[in-house]
N, C-alpha and C positions, 0 to 999 in steps of 0.2 A: 626844740633844739638846743643843746648845749653851746657854751662858748668856747671856742677855740684855746688851747693852752698858748698859742704863740700871740693871742692878743692882737693888738692893732699893727703888729710887725709889717714893714714893707716887703711885699712879696717878690720873688723872682718870677721873671717870665718864662715861658716854656718854647724850646725849640720846635721847629716842625718835626724833628725827628722823636723827641718826647711826645709831641701831640699825636703822632702815629703810635708809639709805642703804649701809651696810657689810654688810648681811645675809649678802650671798655669803661675806664673810670670816669671820663669827661662825658659820657652820654648819661651817667647816673645824676639823677637830679640833684640828690642830696652831697654830691662830690663836685662836679662839674669842674671847670677850668681853675676857680678858685680853691676849692680843695685840693686838687693837684698841685697848685702853686704852693699851698701850705705844706704840703707833703716835700715838697722839694726844698722849702725853707727850713725844715726841721732838723733839728740834730738829738739824735737818740743814741744813749749809751746802753749796749747790752753787757751783762755782767755774766760771763760765762759762754764758752763755745761748745756746749755738750748737748745734752738731749733736749734741753728746751731751747738754748741757743740757735739749734740747726734751724728749726722752722722759722724761728724767729727772724734770724739774720737771712734767709732764703726770701720769706715773703715780705719783709720790710723795703728789702732791696728790690725785689720784684715791684713793689708797689711805688717805688720812686721816691722813698726816704732819701733827702738830698746828703745826708751825713750821718754815717753810722760809727760808734764808737764801739769797740770789743776788747773786752778785759778776760785774759786766760792765760795762764802759764803751764798748761799741759801738753804732753806729747799725745800723738792718735794711738791708741791700743787697740788690738784686734776686738776685744771684748766691746769695745766702743759701737762697733759699726752696725749692731742689733738696732741700736736706735737713733745715732747721732749721724742724721743723713747729710750733715754738710761736709764730711770727711768720706773718702773711699778706701778700698784695699791698698791701691798705690800710696795712700798717704801714712801707711803704718809707720810709726817710729819718727814722721815730721811734728814739730810743732804745730799745734792746732790753728795758731793763728796765720801759719803760712798756708795751710790748705784752705782755711776760711777766706784768706784774701783772693785765692785764685778762684774758688767757686763763687763769690760774691761778684768779683768783676766780671766772670763770664755770665751770671744771671743779668748783671746790669751795669754795663761800664759807665754809666752816667752818674753813680753813687759814690762819693768819696769816703774814705774808710780809714778811720786812725784806730791802731791797734796799741795795747797796752799789754806786754809780755811780762806781766807780774801779779802776784797776788795781792788782793784789794786789802788793807791793812788801815788800821785807825791813822797810821802816819802819812799816808797817800789817798785816801778816799777823797776828801774834800777838795783835793787838787784835781783829782782826775774827773768827779762829778761836776765840777763848776763850769758852767758855760754850756752843759746840755739843758734841752726843754723837757726831757722825759728819760726815766732811768727804768731797765726793764730788768728784774731779778730772775736770773735762770740758774741761781746756786742752788746747791744741794747738801748745804749744812746751816745750822742754825746760827753759829757765830756771825757768818757773812751776812745772813739775812738780817739780823739786829744791827749789824753796822751799815749795811744799806738802808736800811728803815731810819736811821738816826742821822744820817748824813743827808739824806733827801730832805728830812724835818728842817734840820738847821740850814740848808741850802733853799727850801721852798720849792723841791722839784717834785711833781708826781711821780709815783712809784708804781709800776705795773707788776703785781705779784703773782708767781705761779709755783706750785710744787707737785710733786709726784711720789707715788709709792705703790709699788705693786701693781695692783688695777684701780686705784683711785688717785684723784688729782684735786686741785684747789687752785682757784684765780680770783682776784680781787685787784682793785685799785687803791692804794694809799697815799697818805701825804698831800693831799689837796687841801685847798683854804677851809671847806666845810666838811670834810670827810675823816675818818679815823686813820690810823697809822697801824703797822703791824704790831706794835706794842699792845695796841687797844685790844686786839685779838687775842695775843699770846703775851700777857704782862711777862710772865717768866718762861724760859726755857724748860723743856723736860730733862728728867735728869741725864746725864752723860751714859750713852748706850741704850736708853730705852727704846729710842725709834731706830731700826737699822737702818745703814745707808742702803744705796741701790746696790752697792756691791756684795752687801751681806743679805740683805732680803729680796733683791730682785727689782724689776721692773718691766712690765709688758711693753714690747718694743715700740707700738704705735701710741701709747699713751703722752708721751713727751712731745709727739707731732700733735696730738689733739690739745693739750693744753697749752704748749706754745703758740700754735694758731690762735687760740681764743686770746692770749696774750697779745699777739700782733694786731687782732681786731680791736683789741681795746687801745692799744696806740694809734691806731689809726683815726678811731672815732675820737680820741682826743685831740688830735693834731687838728682833725677838719672840722671839729666843733658838732658832731652829728650822733644823732642816736643817745641812748640812755647807759653812760659807762657804769662799770661795776664799783662805784663809789658808794661806799655804805652798804655793801653787799658783799657775800662770799658765796661765788658758785662753788658747789660740790659735785664732782663726777666720779660716778660709778661705772667703769666700762664693762664689767662682767653684768651688771643689771640694766646697763645702757639707760642710766637713769641720769638727770639733770636737775639739781635743785638749787635754791639761793637762800641764803640766809641772810637777814637783815644785821647789820653792824651798826654799833652806835659808838661816838667818838667820846672817849672817857674823858671826861674833865680833870681826872687824877693823873692822868698818863703823866708820866715823868718827859717823855719827849714830846709830844703835840698837845698836853694838856697843860700842866705846870710849867712846861719848859723849864724841867730842873735840869735836864741834860743840855749843857751849854757848850759841851765839845765832846770828842768821841773816846770811849773808854776802852779798856782791855776787855775783848768780847770773848775771847777764849778763857779768860778767867770769869767771866761774866755767865758763861754757858757750863763753867765746871769742867773744862778740859785741862785745865791746869790749876794749881792749888793759889789761893792768895798769900802775900808774902808773909801773913801773921797765922797762917794755916799750920795745926801741927803736922808734922812730916809723917808720911806713909812710907812704910817699910818697901824697901825695894823690892820689885817683883822678880823672883827666882825663874831663871829662865834657861832653856838648853836650845842648840842649833838643831836642824835637822840632821847634819852630818854626825853630832854627837849623839843624837837619838838613834839612828842607825847602829851605830857601833854597840849603845847599851841592848838595844831589840836584839842583836844578834847573840850577846853575851847572857841574854835571857834574866837580867838583874833589874828589868824595870818594867811596869804595866803601862800600856797606854790606853788612854780614854779619849774617846772623841765625842766632843758636845754637839755638833751640828745635828741639823735635821735628817730625817730618814731618806728625803728625795737627794740630799746632797750625798748622802752616803751611796747612793745608788749611781751617783755620775763618778765619784773617784772616792777611794779609800787608801789607807796604809795597812799592809797585812799585819796582823797582829793587834789591830785595835779593837776596843770594844765601844760600840756605840750608846751613849747615854746622851740624848738630847738635853740642851742647857734647862728648858722648863722642868724636866724631870729630875735635875741632877740633886739637888737639895735632898730629896726623898732617898737617893741612892746613896747619900755619904755613908749612912748608917751601916751600910752592908760591906764598906771597904776596910782594910786593914791598916791602922796608923803606922805599924811597925813596917808595911811596905813602902816603896819609892814609887812614884806616880808621875807621869807625863800627860798633860793635859793638852789637847789639840782641837782647832776649829779650822776655818777656812783662810783667815788671815791673823789670827792671834787676838782679837778683841774679846770675842764670846770665852775663849779659853780662860783669859785673863780673870772675868769674873769668877768661874768656877774655881780657879786656883785659890782667889782670896776667899771664897766660900770654905775651903780646904782649911786654909790657914785659920779662920776664924774658928772652925770646929777643932783645932789643936794638932792638925797634920803638920809636922816638919818636913817631910821628904816629899816635896811635890814641886813639879816646876812647869812652867808655860812654854808649848813649844814656838819659839820665835818665828815670827811670818808665817804660822800655821801650814795647812797642807800645801798653799800654793808656794812658800819656798822650799819644803820638802819636795816638791816636783822640778824645781829648779835647780836645785844644789845636790838632789840624790837620786831621784828615780823619774826620768822624764815621761816613762810609760804611764805615770799617774796623771790624769787629764786635768787642764787647768779650766777654771770656768770663773 
């Protein structure tokens, strides 16, 4: 049996109502009354109230974790509801923290909830995380993952990690005394844009439920001091193949976060992940853009060529009349067939992939090229609402 992360802390008693509510826990020999009291004493911070945060919040509240902290600054969108079961149709447009508070209170009124309606940043992370026994990372971007990791290492707080993409997921436990941290697994972030977000790449709706439930399980094990947590192991999940496998992880003695301890304060993580240039970096030429309204006028005049760099399955969901489909992966080979004298507008779903294609054309010497600002989604909102949003 592992040692509880709560150590020898004095534990609160359980009321008769709590004994009744948690009776199926209390009759588990590995949990019992003491384990339930540890859950009640625990303070757990959840980063994100989205796909992973939904099952985390629901199951940890139901399990009787005494104090939950929840960090999020987003509002509920209809596209969230395919996977973010913490929220409902009636919550569309509401702050996620508001709908989360209502749902968590309904699940278990004994749970105390503290909300932080803000983005987690280098300026506020240490203040927010300090005082919690456990942090659970439910974020969907690399900059925040590195931020959470470094803050947890600096404060000595275990970090339960999870990530999802399309049909695959990962989970582990980082930042413990004898285990590796996130930087030991991923010393450097991938190049910007290499790994699409869920909005760009998609995710199977049940997958965050699966991974988030695993994260919640790890949290309960760490709090109660039972079982074998995923310390020094990375769980890899393939939903399509219905396979689970673990890979051993080692603590890197040269890791600047948990090894050499070179990182003594939080850094600029957007700059670290290449999302914004360093102060001394050479300036990149401004990306030429055109709005959907401007594009509509130019298409009517017939003096511009529109190229769509999304995938064929996205093309089947929604398209703009007059566009030519050239998926981004095949775009470099297509450049030779284009006329540098013509004017081109490149579009994708939200403007990220099309920006890459624009840069490729600029590198090839094209000067009459524009990125469609906001992509086809903005075009649907500003020009033609009959174009489906997805």
